[in-house]
Each structure stands twice: as C-alpha cells, then as structure tokens.
N, C-alpha and C positions, 0 to 999 in steps of 0.2 A: 503493499499498500504504502501510495507518497503522500508526504508532507501537508499538503491542501487538501487531499480526500480525508484523511483524518483529521485537519481540522472543522473542517464543516460537519464533520461527524459527531463531533463532541461537542461543538457549538450548537448544534442542534439540537443533542440531547439534553441540554441545559438550559433549551428557550431560551437563547439569549440574541439579541441581535450582533449583526457585524458590527454595528458604530458601539452599541455599547462595552463589546469586548474590546475594540481598540482603547476605549476611554479607560477599561479595568489594565490594560497593560501598556498604557502608553506609547503607544503605535496610531499614527493615523488614521483615517479611515481609507482613506484612499489606497494606501499600502496595505490594508488589511483586507481591503478587497484584490488587490491585486495580489497577494500572497495566497487568499484561498483561490483564487482562480487561477493557479500555477503559472502566474506570469513574471511573476519577482520572487526571486529567492531569500526568505530571510535570513538576518546575522542570526548569529550563537544565541545575542543578547535578548532578541527579539522573542524567537523559541522560548526562551527560558521563562522571558516574561508572560506572554502569551500562555505557556503552563501553571504556570502561578497564578493567573487572572482568571484559568479556568479550574483552578485547584484540585488540577492533575498532576497525580503525583510522580507518574510513570515519564519525569522530564528528558528521563535517558532517551528511551522509545521516542517523543517526539523528536530529540538532537538527533539521534540514528536517521530516521525518516526523512529527518530535513538536509542529511549528507553529513553529520557532522560526526566524529566518530569520538569515541572515549578520550579526555584529555590524560595526557603521561603527567 
C-alpha cells in the first residue's frame, strides 16, 4: 500500500476533513491535498506530524510507506 492511500483510509476512518487534519498536523491544506492525491511526497517530519495528528501509533509503518527506512 502506498502512503497516500493509507493516509486517506486513516483520515476517513476517523471522519476528519483534510483541512482539519492539516490544521492539526501543521501542514497546509494544499500540501495535504497534494500528499493525499499522490502528487507530493511528504517529508519525514510531515509524516510524523500527520501520524501524531491522527493519534496513529504505528509511525514507523507510515514512514516506511512514505519511503523512509528506519533511522540509524
């Protein structure tokens, strides 16, 4: 599964709008929209902020899906 697909799935499960998620994560709506539609690759920091905003504990899973391996 790709990151943007998982992001949309998690967001919809929590019934939170893209705009509200962006506000909570500190990421602009336009960037969130581009990330969720697979047009923009999020930074590691953005992935972590989004996971925290969603209260999603499997941050490493999201980082992996976004193409970030574990930090050494």
